[in-house]
C-alpha positions in Angstrom: 0.0 0.0 0.0 1.3 3.4 -1.0 1.0 6.8 0.7 -2.0 7.7 -1.4 -3.9 4.7 -0.2 -3.5 5.7 3.4 -4.3 9.3 2.7 -1.2 10.4 4.7 1.6 12.7 4.1 4.7 13.1 6.3 4.0 16.7 6.8 0.5 16.0 8.1 1.8 13.6 10.7 4.8 15.7 11.7 7.3 12.9 11.1 11.0 13.6 11.1 13.9 11.2 11.3 14.7 12.5 14.7 11.3 11.3 15.9 12.1 7.7 14.8 14.7 7.3 17.6 17.2 5.6 15.4 20.4 7.4 16.4 23.3 5.3 17.7 23.4 7.3 20.9 19.7 6.6 21.6 20.3 2.9 20.9 23.1 2.9 23.4 25.2 0.8 21.0 28.9 0.5 20.5 30.7 0.0 17.2 29.1 -1.0 14.0 29.8 -4.7 14.1 28.3 -4.9 17.6 25.3 -2.9 16.5 24.4 -5.3 13.7 23.8 -8.4 15.8 20.4 -8.3 17.4 17.7 -10.8 18.3 14.7 -9.7 16.2 13.4 -7.4 13.5 9.7 -6.7 13.1 9.4 -5.2 9.7 7.5 -4.5 6.5 4.4 -3.0 8.2 2.9 0.3 9.1 4.5 1.3 12.4 2.3 3.1 14.9 4.5 4.0 17.9 1.8 6.0 19.8 4.4 8.4 21.0 3.4 12.0 21.4 3.5 14.0 18.2 4.2 11.0 16.0 2.1 9.4 13.3 2.2 6.2 11.3 5.5 5.2 9.6 4.9 3.4 6.4 7.1 0.4 5.8 8.3 0.7 9.4 10.6 -1.6 11.4 11.3 -2.3 15.0 14.7 -3.6 16.2 14.7 -5.7 19.4 17.7 -6.9 21.4 17.0 -8.9 24.5 13.7 -7.6 26.0 14.0 -4.0 24.8 13.5 -1.9 21.7 16.8 -0.5 20.5 15.7 1.2 17.3 12.7 1.9 15.2 11.8 3.8 12.1 11.6 3.4 8.3 12.5 -0.1 7.0 15.1 1.4 4.6 17.0 2.9 7.6 16.7 0.1 10.1 17.2 -3.0 8.1 20.6 -1.9 6.7 21.9 -1.4 10.2 21.0 -4.7 11.9 21.4 -8.4 11.4 18.7 -10.3 13.3 18.5 -13.9 14.5 14.8 -13.7 13.6 12.8 -11.5 11.2 9.1 -11.2 11.6 7.4 -10.0 8.3 4.3 -8.0 9.1 3.3 -8.3 5.4 1.7 -4.9 5.2 0.0 -5.2 8.5 0.1 -2.8 11.5 2.9 -2.9 14.1 1.9 -1.3 17.4 2.3 -1.5 21.2 0.6 -4.3 23.1 -2.6 -3.4 24.9 -2.9 -2.9 28.6 -6.0 -4.3 30.4 -5.9 -2.3 33.6 -8.6 -4.2 35.5 -9.7 -7.8 35.4 -10.2 -10.9 37.5 -8.5 -13.5 35.3 -9.5 -16.8 37.0 -13.2 -15.8 36.7 -13.0 -16.7 33.0 -14.4 -20.0 34.2 -17.5 -18.2 35.4 -18.2 -16.8 31.9 -21.9 -16.8 31.4 -22.6 -18.3 34.8 -25.2 -15.7 36.0 -26.2 -13.1 33.4 -28.8 -10.4 33.2 -28.9 -9.7 37.0 -28.3 -6.6 39.1 -24.8 -6.4 40.5 -25.8 -6.9 44.2 -27.8 -10.0 43.3 -25.2 -11.2 40.8 -22.4 -10.8 43.3 -24.0 -11.9 46.6 -26.4 -14.6 45.4 -24.4 -16.2 42.6 -20.7 -15.2 42.4 -19.7 -15.2 46.1 -21.5 -18.6 46.7 -19.9 -20.1 43.5 -16.5 -18.9 44.6 -16.9 -20.4 48.0 -18.0 -23.8 46.6 -15.7 -24.0 43.6 -12.7 -21.8 43.8 -9.5 -23.6 44.7 -5.9 -23.5 43.5 -6.7 -25.6 40.4 -9.7 -23.4 39.5 -7.4 -20.4 39.7 -4.6 -22.0 37.7 -6.8 -23.1 34.8 -9.0 -20.0 34.8 -5.9 -17.8 34.6 -4.5 -19.9 31.7 -7.8 -19.6 29.9 -7.8 -15.8 30.4 -4.1 -15.4 29.3 -4.8 -17.4 26.1 -7.8 -15.1 25.4 -5.9 -11.9 26.1 -2.8 -12.9 24.1 -5.0 -13.8 21.2 -6.7 -10.4 21.3 -3.5 -8.3 21.6 -3.3 -7.7 25.4 0.3 -8.0 26.6 -0.1 -6.6 30.1 -3.0 -6.8 32.6 -3.9 -6.0 36.2 -5.5 -8.7 38.2 -7.2 -9.0 41.7 -8.3 -12.4 43.0 -7.6 -15.2 45.4 -4.8 -17.8 45.4 -2.8 -15.1 43.6 0.4 -17.1 43.8 -1.2 -19.6 41.4 -2.2 -16.7 39.1 1.4 -15.7 39.1 2.5 -19.2 38.1 0.1 -19.3 35.2 1.0 -15.8 34.1 4.7 -16.8 34.2 3.9 -19.8 32.0 2.1 -17.7 29.5 4.9 -15.1 29.2 2.5 -12.2 29.9 3.3 -9.0 31.9 1.0 -8.4 34.9 0.3 -6.4 38.0 -1.1 -9.1 40.3 -3.0 -8.4 43.5 -4.1 -10.8 46.3 -7.7 -10.0 47.2 -8.9 -9.2 50.7 -12.3 -8.8 52.3 -13.7 -8.6 55.8 -14.9 -12.2 55.7 -13.3 -15.5 54.9 -12.3 -16.1 51.3 -11.6 -19.3 49.4 -7.9 -19.1 50.3 -8.0 -17.5 53.7 -9.9 -17.9 57.0 -9.6 -14.3 58.1 -8.4 -10.8 56.9 -5.4 -11.1 59.2 -4.3 -14.3 57.5 -4.8 -12.7 54.1 -2.5 -9.8 55.2 0.2 -12.4 55.9 -0.4 -14.0 52.5 -0.2 -10.6 50.8 3.1 -9.7 52.5 4.6 -13.1 51.5 3.3 -12.7 48.0 4.9 -9.3 47.6 8.2 -10.5 48.9 8.3 -13.6 46.7 7.6 -11.7 43.5 9.3 -8.3 44.2 12.2 -9.1 41.8 10.2 -10.8 39.1 10.9 -9.4 35.6 7.3 -9.7 34.4 5.1 -9.8 37.5 4.6 -6.9 39.9 2.8 -8.0 43.1 0.4 -5.9 45.1 -2.9 -6.1 47.0 -6.6 -5.6 46.2 -9.1 -4.4 48.8 -12.4 -5.3 47.3 -14.4 -2.2 48.2 -15.4 0.2 50.9 -18.5 -1.9 51.6 -16.8 -5.2 52.0 -13.7 -3.9 53.8 -13.9 -2.3 57.2 -12.2 1.1 57.9 -9.6 -0.8 60.0 -8.9 -3.2 57.2 -8.6 -0.5 54.6 -6.1 1.3 56.9 -4.1 -1.9 57.2 -4.1 -2.3 53.4 -2.9 1.3 53.0 -0.1 0.6 55.5 1.0 -2.5 53.6 1.0 -0.7 50.3 3.0 2.2 51.7 5.5 -0.1 53.4 6.2 -2.2 50.3 5.7 0.8 47.9 3.2 -0.9 45.8 -0.2 0.2 44.5 -3.5 -0.4 46.3 -6.4 -1.5 44.1 -10.0 -1.1 45.0 -13.5 -1.0 43.5 -14.8 2.5 44.0 -18.3 4.0 43.6 -19.3 1.3 41.1 -23.1 1.4 41.8 -25.7 3.6 43.4 -26.3 0.8 45.9 -22.6 1.0 47.0 -22.9 4.8 47.5 -26.0 4.4 49.5 -24.7 1.6 51.7 -21.4 3.2 52.5 -23.2 6.6 53.2 -25.6 4.9 55.5 -22.9 2.9 57.3 -20.2 5.6 57.7 -22.0 8.9 57.1 -19.9 9.6 54.0 -20.0 8.7 50.3 -17.3 6.2 49.3 -14.8 8.8 48.0 -15.0 11.0 51.0 -14.9 7.9 53.2 -11.6 6.8 51.7 -10.3 10.4 52.0 -11.2 10.4 55.7 -9.3 7.2 56.2 -6.2 8.5 54.3 -6.6 6.0 51.5 -6.7 8.4 48.5 -3.2 8.9 47.1 -1.2 8.6 43.9 -0.7 4.9 44.4 -4.4 4.1 44.6 -5.9 2.4 41.5 -9.7 3.0 41.7 -11.8 0.8 39.4 -15.1 1.8 37.9 -15.7 5.2 39.6 -19.2 5.5 38.1 -21.1 7.5 40.7 -19.0 10.6 41.4 -19.9 14.2 42.2 -18.1 17.2 40.9 -16.3 17.7 44.2 -15.3 14.0 44.3 -13.8 14.2 40.9 -11.9 17.3 42.0 -10.6 15.4 45.1 -9.5 12.3 43.0 -7.6 14.7 40.7 -5.9 16.5 43.6 -4.8 13.3 45.3 -3.5 11.8 42.0 -5.8 8.8 42.2 -5.6 6.6 39.0 -8.9 5.4 37.6 -9.8 2.3 35.5 -12.9 2.5 33.2 -14.8 -0.7 32.6 -17.7 0.3 30.3 -18.9 -3.2 29.2 -19.1 -4.5 32.7 -20.9 -1.4 33.9 -23.3 -1.6 31.0 -24.0 -5.3 31.5 -24.7 -4.9 35.2 -26.6 -1.6 34.6 -24.2 0.1 37.0 -24.3 3.4 35.1 -21.9 5.4 33.0 -18.7 6.7 34.6 -17.9 10.4 34.0 -14.7 9.6 32.2 -14.6 12.7 30.0 -14.8 14.9 33.1 -12.0 12.9 34.8 -9.9 13.3 31.7 -10.5 17.0 31.7 -9.2 17.1 35.2 -6.0 15.3 34.0 -6.8 12.2 36.0 -4.8 9.2 34.7 -7.4 6.8 33.2 -6.9 3.3 31.8 -9.3 0.8 30.2 -10.2 -2.6 31.7 -12.5 -5.4 30.8 -13.3 -6.5 34.4 -13.7 -10.2 34.8 -15.5 -12.6 32.3 -18.3 -13.2 34.8 -19.5 -9.6 34.2 -18.3 -8.8 30.7 -18.1 -11.8 29.2 -14.9 -11.4 27.2 -11.4 -10.0 27.6 -11.1 -8.4 24.2 -9.8 -4.9 24.8 -10.4 -3.8 21.2 -14.1 -4.5 21.7 -13.8 -2.6 25.0 -12.4 0.4 23.2 -15.3 0.4 20.7 -17.8 0.3 23.6 -16.0 3.0 25.5 -16.1 5.5 22.7 -19.7 4.9 21.7 -21.1 4.7 25.2 -20.1 8.2 26.1 -21.2 9.7 22.7 -24.8 8.4 23.1 -24.9 9.1 26.8 -24.0 12.7 26.2 -25.6 13.0 22.8 -22.3 14.4 21.5 -20.4 12.5 18.8 -17.2 14.4 19.5 -16.9 13.1 23.1 -14.2 10.4 23.7 -12.5 10.6 20.3 -10.7 7.5 19.0 -7.2 8.7 19.8 -8.2 9.3 23.5 -9.7 5.9 23.8 -6.7 4.2 22.1 -4.5 6.0 24.6 -6.5 4.6 27.5 -5.9 1.1 26.2 -2.1 1.6 25.8 0.0 4.3 27.4 -2.9 5.5 29.6 -3.3 2.1 31.0 0.5 1.8 31.5 0.4 5.1 33.5 -2.4 3.7 35.7 -0.3 0.7 36.5 2.8 2.7 37.0 4.5 1.2 34.0 4.6 4.0 31.6 8.4 4.2 31.5 8.5 0.6 30.3 5.4 -0.1 28.2 2.4 1.5 26.5 4.2 2.9 23.4 7.0 1.8 21.1 10.1 3.8 22.0 13.8 3.2 22.1 14.7 1.8 25.5 11.2 0.5 26.4 10.3 -3.1 26.8 9.5 -4.9 23.6 5.8 -5.5 23.9 4.7 -5.5 20.3 1.6 -6.8 18.4 1.0 -7.2 14.7 -2.5 -6.8 13.2 -3.6 -8.2 9.9 -5.2 -5.3 8.0 -5.8 -7.0 4.6 -9.4 -8.0 5.5 -12.7 -6.8 4.2 -13.8 -5.3 7.4 -10.6 -3.3 7.7 -10.4 -1.8 4.3 -10.0 0.9 3.2 -7.9 2.7 5.9 -8.1 6.5 6.3 -7.4 7.0 10.0 -5.6 4.3 12.0 -6.7 5.3 15.5 -10.3 5.4 14.4 -9.8 2.0 12.7 -8.4 0.5 15.8 -11.2 1.7 18.0 -14.2 1.2 15.7 -13.3 -1.6 13.2 -10.5 -3.9 14.6 -11.3 -6.9 16.9 -9.1 -9.1 18.8 -9.3 -11.7 16.1 -7.3 -9.4 13.8 -4.2 -9.8 15.9 -1.7 -12.1 14.2 1.5 -12.0 16.2 2.4 -11.0 19.8 5.7 -10.3 21.3 6.0 -9.7 25.1 9.3 -8.7 26.7 11.1 -9.5 23.5 9.7 -13.0 23.3 7.4 -14.2 20.6 4.3 -15.7 22.4 1.9 -15.9 19.4 3.0 -16.4 15.8 0.5 -16.5 12.9 -2.4 -16.9 15.5 -0.7 -19.9 17.1 0.0 -19.7 20.8 3.6 -20.6 21.5 3.7 -20.6 25.3 0.4 -22.3 26.2 -1.2 -25.6 25.3 -4.5 -24.2 24.0 -6.1 -27.6 23.4 -5.5 -28.8 27.0 -6.7 -25.4 28.4 -10.0 -25.7 26.5 -10.4 -29.3 27.7 -9.9 -28.2 31.3 -12.4 -25.4 30.8 -15.1 -27.8 29.8 -14.4 -30.0 32.8 -14.7 -27.0 35.1 -17.9 -26.0 33.4 -19.4 -29.3 34.4 -18.1 -29.1 38.0 -19.3 -25.5 38.5 -22.7 -26.2 37.0 -23.1 -29.2 39.3 -21.9 -27.6 42.5 -22.8 -23.9 42.2 -26.0 -23.9 40.2 -27.6 -26.9 41.9 -26.2 -26.2 45.4 
C-alpha cells in the first residue's frame, strides 16, 4: 500500500527522522559490528508507535535486542543497520504497542456466562460469592488464569492487572504464558476461598509481595475489594502494607448507586469521602469503575492523583451506570481501560472494550465528539500503563522501552479501506485481527498460534470446570 492509499503525508503527521529514535546514541550501542547483531526485527508493516506527536511510519521496522526496543523507524534505515537472528514479516499489517488491560479478575474466566442479566448486588451476593466459596481452589485459579491469558494474548493484550484469590497460582500461570502483569491478592472482611480471616490474608499478601518483588514480568500488590466489603480498620491496614512495600493499592470504588447508599448509611460519608477520611486516597491508589462521582469527588480524586480504570462493558451489562470519564480526563486524571472479569463482561477483548467506551459516552452525552478514538486508544495503551505505574517501560514503542509489540492483519474486508488508524483500531478492529504477539522481547503468538500455552489442554480443562461449576454452584 502506498501513501495515497493511506491518505497520509509526512508533513501532516509531523514525522522527522529525529522522531524515529534511530540514532546510535539513543540505541546505546557501540561499534558498527556490535550494533548489527540483534535478536529480532519486526518489519514490513505500518508502524504506529503511539508516542506524542508522531504518526504512522509506512514500511516501518522495530529492532529488538533482548527484551528491549533498540531502534525503530523506516525499513530502509533500520534493516541496513542490523542483522537479526529472527525477522518477523508484518506483510503490510500494523505494528503497534501491546494493549494494557488495567482491571480484570483472570480466574473468573471459568465463570463466563454463569449468571447473566442480573443486578450487581444479586449477581455478586447470590451467585458469584457462593460459587466462589464452593468451587474456587488452586486448580480453578490455575486453569481459569491460563484460559484468560490465552484469550488476552490472542486479542492483543500484553499486560494486565488482576485481583483475586490464590494469587500465587495466578502468578505461576502468568509466568507460564509469558505475559506481563500487576497481580493483587484480594482481601475482604470475611473468609475467602484461600484465607480464613483478613489477618491471615495480610500475611499472605506480604509473603506474595516479597516472593515476586524481583520478578521481571510480575509486579505483586494487593486488592481491597471495596469500601462496603472492607472495614475502615482493614482499609487502613491495606494502606499501611501498600506504603511499606511501595506498591499500588487496588479497589473497586463507587461502582453502583447501591454501594454509595450503603457506604453513606454505614459511615455517614460517600465512598470517595470515606476513603479520604481514612487516608486511602493517594497517587498509588488504583480506583476501578468510579461510576457514581460528584463534581467535588472528581476534583478530590484529581488533587490526590488517584488513578482510575474505566470498565464500560461490565458497567453496561450490570446496569451500574456510565462513569464520568470525559470529566475525569478533563481534570488530568490518569485513566486506563479494563474489561473487568469474564463473569460480568463476558470477554477480555480490549479492542471491543475500546469500541464500547467510545460509543457509550457519545450516546450518553448526545455528542459525537466526546471520547474521540485517539483518546480511547491511549486509555488502552499508554494511559493504561500510567495507571499501572509502568509508563516508562510499556504502552508505546520507544527506544529503551520493553519490547511488547503486536502485529495486526489489515488486509481483510472489514478493515479496508484505511483512512485514519486510531479510528480504525477503535471502531473496526477486533481481537481476532491480531496475528503476532511479542512480550518482553519473546514471541508468544505467531501466525495466530500460541507458543507458550497448550490451548487444546486449556480448553479441555475449561469444559471440565464447566461441568463441575454447574453441578456444584447452580444446583447447590
